[in-house]
VOGU-3710 file (C-alpha; in Angstrom, 3 decimals, decimal comma):
1> msekvlfvdd> 57,341/124,072/134,098  56,976/125,617/137,288  58,957/124,613/140,506  56,180/122,691/142,311  56,554/119,705/144,387  54,255/116,554/144,290  53,698/114,176/147,116  52,465/110,962/146,316  51,354/108,636/149,317  48,400/106,684/149,686
11> dpntlvvyqr> 48,585/107,301/154,004  46,056/110,663/154,050  47,901/111,188/157,481  51,347/111,103/155,933  50,096/113,633/153,236  48,865/115,902/155,789  52,077/115,953/157,933  54,257/116,566/154,919  52,097/119,216/153,266  51,623/121,146/156,552
21> flqrkfevev> 55,582/121,597/157,016  56,554/121,476/153,616  54,377/124,290/152,041  56,107/126,776/154,474  58,765/126,673/152,114  57,849/125,219/148,794  54,856/125,069/146,350  53,261/121,737/147,065  50,296/119,430/145,928  49,342/116,039/147,131
31> aggaeealal> 47,844/113,053/145,684  46,443/109,931/147,500  47,847/107,190/145,088  49,565/106,873/141,582  46,430/106,964/139,600  45,115/110,390/141,118  48,594/111,595/140,347  48,636/110,479/136,676  45,330/112,296/136,318  46,996/115,579/137,776
41> igkgasyavi> 49,896/115,280/135,222  47,285/114,465/132,320  45,428/117,432/132,880  48,659/119,636/132,378  50,001/119,916/135,737  53,700/120,049/135,611  56,106/119,181/138,533  60,010/120,084/139,289  60,105/117,439/141,758  57,722/114,269/142,317
51> vadmempgms> 58,083/112,304/145,823  56,190/109,030/145,863  55,801/106,208/148,370  57,361/103,115/147,449  54,643/100,822/148,305  51,177/101,917/146,913  48,219/99,835/146,453  47,507/99,181/142,475  50,543/100,784/141,170  53,990/100,706/142,954
61> gteflektrl> 56,306/103,819/143,387  58,396/102,425/140,880  56,006/101,898/138,155  54,433/105,221/138,663  57,465/107,064/138,349  58,549/104,944/135,271  55,405/106,635/133,675  56,301/110,037/134,821  59,859/109,745/133,430  58,371/109,259/129,885
71> sspdtvrmml> 55,750/111,987/130,122  57,952/114,448/132,522  61,254/113,864/131,743  62,747/116,818/133,301  61,058/116,221/136,454  63,549/115,017/139,403  61,832/111,872/141,095  62,375/110,949/144,812  61,234/107,453/146,421  60,052/107,780/149,993
81> tgsidpqtai> 60,168/103,943/151,570  60,353/102,027/154,929  62,942/99,641/153,410  64,302/98,744/149,953  66,453/95,893/148,800  69,181/96,246/146,414  67,401/94,848/143,548  64,572/96,862/144,003  66,528/100,086/144,167  68,476/99,029/140,810
91> eainkgsvyr> 65,165/98,708/139,314  63,625/102,150/140,542  66,875/103,758/139,603  66,860/102,297/135,931  63,232/102,348/135,378  62,037/105,368/137,398  65,334/107,452/137,281  64,997/107,876/141,170  67,375/110,619/142,186  67,030/109,696/145,529
101> flskpcpadv> 65,861/107,429/148,062  64,424/108,773/151,570  63,711/106,720/154,287  60,254/106,617/155,968  59,435/108,055/158,335  61,599/111,013/157,234  62,509/113,754/159,447  60,972/117,131/158,054  64,312/118,931/158,154  65,860/116,303/155,935
111> falaieealk> 62,938/115,840/153,693  62,786/119,602/153,107  66,648/119,685/152,421  66,566/116,856/149,918  63,778/118,603/148,359  66,223/121,724/147,997  68,795/119,759/146,503  66,432/118,080/144,078  65,057/121,610/143,122  68,884/122,633/142,345
121> qyrlvtaere> 69,019/119,288/140,067  65,961/120,622/138,054  67,158/123,847/137,732  70,693/122,498/136,299  68,800/120,088/133,969  66,369/122,571/132,867  69,049/124,939/132,346  71,292/122,964/129,997  68,210/121,889/128,242  67,258/125,405/127,433
131> lleqtlagsi> 70,897/126,389/126,268  70,820/123,269/124,028  67,704/124,276/122,325  68,866/128,104/122,021  71,802/127,044/120,704  70,138/124,415/118,332  67,661/127,160/117,200  70,252/129,690/116,873  72,261/127,437/114,696  68,970/126,332/112,479
141> kvlvdmlalv> 68,406/130,161/112,087  71,872/130,990/111,062  72,053/128,397/108,107  68,306/129,540/107,239  69,042/133,063/106,948  72,208/132,596/105,121  70,331/130,247/102,480  67,517/133,263/102,346  70,503/135,700/101,539  72,469/133,717/99,043
151> epaafvvger> 69,865/131,505/97,299  66,552/133,119/98,388  64,684/131,237/95,945  65,606/128,281/97,480  64,933/129,185/100,623  61,157/129,756/99,429  61,319/125,885/98,180  62,045/125,035/101,612  59,518/126,806/103,271  57,144/125,702/101,060
161> vrdylrdfgt> 58,030/122,008/101,472  58,230/122,742/105,153  54,542/124,006/105,023  53,370/120,647/103,288  55,142/118,455/105,497  54,083/120,451/108,475  50,296/120,143/107,579  50,930/116,379/106,758  52,573/115,818/109,979  50,061/117,610/112,146
171> arrspdawtf> 47,389/115,417/110,408  49,092/112,041/111,529  50,277/113,704/114,706  53,767/112,393/113,956  56,418/112,614/116,914  59,242/113,193/114,368  57,249/116,031/112,512  59,771/118,875/114,107  62,601/116,883/112,651  61,042/116,536/109,024
181> evaallsqir> 60,194/120,518/108,884  63,799/121,268/109,791  65,074/118,755/106,998  62,891/120,494/104,318  64,385/124,133/105,816  67,901/122,678/105,602  67,418/120,689/102,362  68,262/123,585/100,124  71,579/124,379/101,425  73,075/122,476/99,000
191> fialpsevte> 72,118/124,952/96,387  74,808/127,417/97,805  77,293/125,465/96,629  76,065/125,121/93,004  77,206/127,453/89,848  73,797/128,918/89,092  73,795/127,292/85,662  73,061/124,048/87,662  70,517/125,413/89,889  68,540/126,803/87,064
201> kvrkgkpldv> 68,640/123,528/85,321  67,093/121,883/88,591  64,801/124,511/89,000  63,817/124,139/85,603  63,227/120,194/85,843  65,869/119,694/83,288  68,064/116,616/83,024  71,608/117,018/84,655  74,889/115,749/82,636  77,254/113,682/84,618
211> nesemmarat> 79,585/116,438/85,685  76,341/118,351/86,934  74,927/115,174/88,540  78,537/114,893/90,456  78,378/118,640/91,590  74,940/117,770/93,055  75,744/114,899/94,855  79,169/116,469/96,419  77,098/119,895/97,409  74,341/117,230/99,204
221> gashdlirni> 77,643/115,338/100,700  78,556/118,690/102,103  75,273/119,801/103,381  75,116/116,622/105,399  78,613/117,101/107,006  77,861/120,433/108,022  74,242/119,653/109,498  75,336/116,972/111,376  77,943/118,589/113,506  75,032/120,534/115,037
231> prlqlvaeiv> 74,078/118,507/118,174  70,685/116,888/117,987  70,639/117,442/113,964  72,147/113,738/113,024  68,672/112,539/111,888  68,075/115,614/109,953  71,509/115,331/108,197  70,638/111,777/107,261  67,357/112,900/105,975  68,821/115,784/103,717
241> lsqqknydgs> 71,860/113,478/102,640  68,950/110,849/101,148  66,543/113,565/100,078  66,808/112,578/96,051  67,575/108,932/96,647  65,061/106,621/94,795  63,030/104,172/95,777  64,474/101,333/94,326  68,043/102,441/95,667  69,353/103,869/92,740
251> gypqdgaset> 70,684/107,678/92,946  72,714/109,448/95,511  73,878/108,226/98,084  74,918/104,774/96,723  74,727/103,142/100,099  73,020/99,963/99,088  69,691/101,396/100,955  66,503/100,721/98,793  62,478/100,931/99,622  62,067/101,291/103,762
261> aipygarllk> 65,571/100,861/104,403  65,955/104,641/103,349  65,094/106,938/105,944  61,021/107,445/106,075  61,921/111,396/106,450  63,764/111,449/103,323  61,258/109,410/101,149  58,652/111,982/102,565  61,068/114,872/101,635  61,447/113,554/98,252
271> ifseivdwen> 57,372/113,522/97,429  56,664/116,887/98,862  60,065/118,354/96,892  58,888/117,132/93,711  55,324/118,717/94,553  56,912/122,115/95,167  59,052/121,892/92,062  55,664/120,205/89,841  53,903/123,667/91,197  57,098/126,029/90,635
281> rggslreala> 56,822/124,844/86,935  53,165/125,433/86,683  51,632/122,256/87,489  49,111/121,194/90,179  49,202/119,086/93,192  47,009/116,547/91,367  49,386/116,256/88,490  52,517/115,638/90,473  50,741/113,036/92,591  50,079/111,352/89,368
291> hmegnpgqfd> 53,298/111,706/87,928  54,624/110,056/91,153  52,123/107,215/91,121  53,526/106,314/87,511  56,997/106,316/88,730  57,089/103,970/91,773  60,730/103,235/91,382  61,149/106,765/92,328  59,005/107,464/94,885  57,496/105,514/97,680
301> palvvevler> 54,294/103,895/96,494  52,726/103,805/99,837  53,617/107,035/100,752  52,312/108,356/97,642  48,845/107,122/98,324  49,010/108,515/102,026  49,281/112,040/100,528  46,645/111,277/98,289  44,456/110,394/100,925  45,498/113,270/103,370
311> fridpsdtpt> 44,785/115,890/100,871  41,996/114,244/99,175  42,861/115,404/95,413  39,969/117,123/93,313  40,078/115,611/89,660  39,009/118,997/88,852  41,489/121,081/90,695  43,342/124,203/89,212  46,882/124,457/88,722  48,629/126,261/91,811
321> gakeireval> 50,740/128,314/89,518  47,892/130,843/89,118  48,789/133,818/91,923  47,130/136,818/92,630  50,131/139,630/91,950  50,415/143,191/93,243  52,713/146,022/92,717  54,349/147,810/95,443  56,965/150,817/95,966  60,044/150,562/97,927
331> adlaigqilm> 58,298/151,769/100,855  55,784/149,097/101,064  57,769/146,334/100,518  57,737/144,332/103,762  58,791/140,962/105,393  56,957/138,056/104,655  56,262/139,113/100,892  57,406/136,844/98,043  58,874/138,706/94,839  57,089/137,613/91,397
341> asimtsaglv> 59,728/139,332/89,427  63,715/140,244/90,225  64,383/143,546/91,764  66,813/145,192/89,868  68,930/148,536/89,271  68,498/150,821/86,582  72,177/149,157/85,216  70,435/145,898/85,150  71,900/144,123/88,145  69,828/141,997/89,982
351> vlaggskitr> 69,487/142,661/93,579  66,835/139,873/94,454  65,699/137,248/92,332  62,301/136,563/91,663  60,629/133,920/93,737  62,617/135,506/96,922  60,536/135,698/100,125  61,614/138,840/101,812  63,435/138,513/105,280  64,642/141,020/107,496
361> lllervrnfa> 68,130/140,748/105,956  66,932/140,796/102,166  65,139/143,673/103,047  67,915/145,564/104,509  69,889/144,557/101,215  67,484/145,890/98,998  67,287/149,494/101,099  71,302/149,641/100,868  70,933/149,327/97,049  68,365/151,882/96,782
371> aiqrlvepfr> 70,439/154,161/99,222  73,204/154,098/96,210  71,703/153,131/93,172  68,275/153,544/91,365  66,162/150,866/91,469  63,567/149,916/88,878  60,148/150,423/90,654  57,412/149,162/91,208  57,996/145,823/92,583  55,780/142,665/91,786
381> ievkrppmpt> 54,914/140,576/94,859  52,410/137,492/95,193  49,476/138,936/97,580  48,686/135,470/98,901  49,316/131,921/97,579  46,337/129,622/97,199  45,356/127,713/100,332  46,603/123,901/100,452  43,689/121,445/99,890  42,149/120,209/103,298
391> p> 39,909/117,449/103,996
//
């Protein structure tokens, strides 16, 4: 957002006077009323500071600033008024998050100083938000990179679930799409804590015994505890915790929640995780959804119908397990490629497991091993994954 100042008043003379003075120091735009100002914002204009007159025909300054608070939360809002009673001031502060009131008429130098202070407040707010967002993004990246290094196959599953959720969320224009996508990426963190034998059984869809099920539950709980310590990821943590809970309330966690009381994101994540697991075993999207339709106690039946409608499954679709494969040498191995077979040393040590998606860290790992041991080349990679069904 640029540091532009928007001045809103229904008096043309007032607009001219303040614009003439303020534009010497600030980048100023004016609007002759609330509707005109909202039209500017609706067209993509952004402002660091908005100053609105209290009494305007059609929409009051308080009503106008309340609308801008919803669309531009970082903007610093000020109100210009001839007189104000305590109740009106409280309403303006509560609804419009008014930073400061200015008396009308306001001396130009006082007005300019108030705007300077408002700009400082805007810079403080945006700097804190950017720091939080960068910290959040960095924390997520560290966790995902750690997963890619330790359990690369699980990392690939998380990415594919994320892709499905992104496509579904984009089509529905869900405001929580970002949260669901992060939950998908972090849903696989639990596999870091599981023995390889248990992980392999999960990947092949084999039932777990009592001890193994308890391991899975503890690993899922540990993932939840890890994620919830990161600011703004509390909802993501709850989704990850309940990602395998059945729609009828059975399964982990045993918290008494069932049906729509289970977090929406968790019900959605369970469906797309099942689809990816099904595809990894050579099945098709159609077959996975047919399986879920036949098990309403496990999956939210209404959501399954939404997914069916979103992807408009063709009964003649072919299994998505069919992939085009190419063989490459070490020099041609690149970030983003997906391994179709494990990379191994000549002594039989697995360097990277099949199914791994090559990241910068994993590529460095392969090169480091190649520097000290002979690798079995060429490597088999997936050229492209079949496109997801589209309407």
